[in-house]
N, C-alpha and C positions, 0 to 999 in steps of 0.2 A: 751539218749542212742545216739551218735553221729557216722555216717558213715562216712568214708574216700573212696574217690575213689583214687585208686593207692597207692603207697607204702609209707613210712615215709621217709623223705632222698631223696628220689630219686625225678629225674627232671621228668616231665612228659613227653612223648613222644609229638612231635608236630605232629599232624594229621589234616589234610587241612579238611574242609568242604564246598562242595558246595551247596549253595542255587540259584541254577539257576531256573528262570523262565520257565517251560518247557510248549510249543502248545501240548495240548492236541491232536489236528490232526497227530502230530508226533509219538504218541505213539500207540505202538501194544499190549495194554492186554487184557482182558480176564474179561467181567463185565459180574454179574450174579442178575438178581431180580427173588429175592426166590419167592416160590410158597403165602407163607402169606404175599406179598408186593402188593401194586396197587398203581401204579402213574397218577396220573392225571394231564398231562403236554406232554411236548414235550422230545423225549428222543435220544442226539447225541452221537455219540461212533463212535472210530475207533479200528480195530484188530477183535474180538468176542466178543457179545452179546447174555447170553442166557435168556429168557425170560419162567420165569415157575411161572411166578405169573401174573400179569394184566396191560396193559399198555392201556388210554384213551388220545390218543394221538396221533401227529408224533414219528416213528421209522426211523431216519437217519443217516447214516455217515455223519461225517464231511466233509463240501466241500473239493473235490481234495482229499480225503483219501477213503480207502478202507475198506471194514466190511463184517463180515459174521455173520448173526442174526440165532439164533436158538433157533424157537418156540415150546417149551417140550409139551408132552401130558397135556390135561388140561389147559394150559395156552390160553392166549385170548390178542389180538393186536384190538382195536377199532381205527381205525384211519390210516391214510396213512403210507407206508412204502416204502423208498428207501434207498436200501445197495446192496453190489457188490454179497454174496451169499446170498442165504436163505435156512434151512433145518426147514420143517413145519411138526409137530406132533401134535400139536394143532390147533386154529381158529384164522385165519386174517379178522376183516370184515374192509374192503378199499382198496381205489386204490393199486398197489404195482408195484415198477417199479424197477428190479431185472436184475442189470446189466450182469450178468454172468449166473450164473447156480441157479436153481430153482428147489428143490427138498422137493415132497411132500410124508409123510409117510404115515401110512394105518390108522392114526386119525386125518387125517391132513382136514380142514376144510376152503376153500378160499371164499369169497363176495367181488367182486368187480371189478373193472378193473387191467387187470395184464399186463404189459410187461416184456418178459425175452429175456436171450438169449439162453439158453436151458433148457428143462424141467425134469426131470424123475419122472413120478408118479405112487405109491407103489398101488395094488388091495386094495380098503375100503376107500383111499381118495378121496373126494368130492370136487368138482370145481365149485363153482356157478358163476362162472363169465367170462369176454370177454378178450379172451385170443390174444396176441398179441405177435408173434416174433420178436425180435430185430434183425435187419437187418441193412448193413452198411448206406441204405438210410432212414432207421426209428428209429432216436432217439429222439421221442417226448416226453415231459415229461407230466405226467398223470394228476396231478393238477397246475392249474395256480398261480401268485403273492399272491391271497387271499384264499387258500386252496382249492379252488373248484375245482371241476374236467374238466378237459381240453375239447375243443370242438375236436371230431375227425373229419377230412376231408375228403372227398372220393378224391384221387389224380386221380385215375383209374376207369375206367371203366372195372368193373368186370361181366362176365355174365358167366351162366355155359350153356353149350353144353352138351347133351346128345349125347352119340354114340351108334349107335344101333350093 
């Protein structure tokens, strides 16, 4: 059996096909790591990434890019997270640097140092972390070049006073 594309005797339409290489940092797509998938290694993305499974490694947006991370109920990330926005209903074990908004749902569990722009916490969420709100003066990274936690230095004497 032989199949032909097009009709017999007619001149085929000229169509132009572009095969340009596209930089993934310029694409705002939707990515999914399903519940039956475990990744051992670093994950870089732009746009939106939903994790329903498990990632053992760094999860970060491409340098200069923007990205929203969604960690579903039952999902686990073991490693540092560097994103623009994050919605957590699963577990993150590792330092986090969230440029804008961090939202914790009822099943969220966060362990590690966290730097964020703004935070919303729903009843039931568990945060076992040192949290620091990002300000215009504070934008220090949480890990150094070797992937080890960066040292936090006190830049101001902070003392509490009890007012009667």
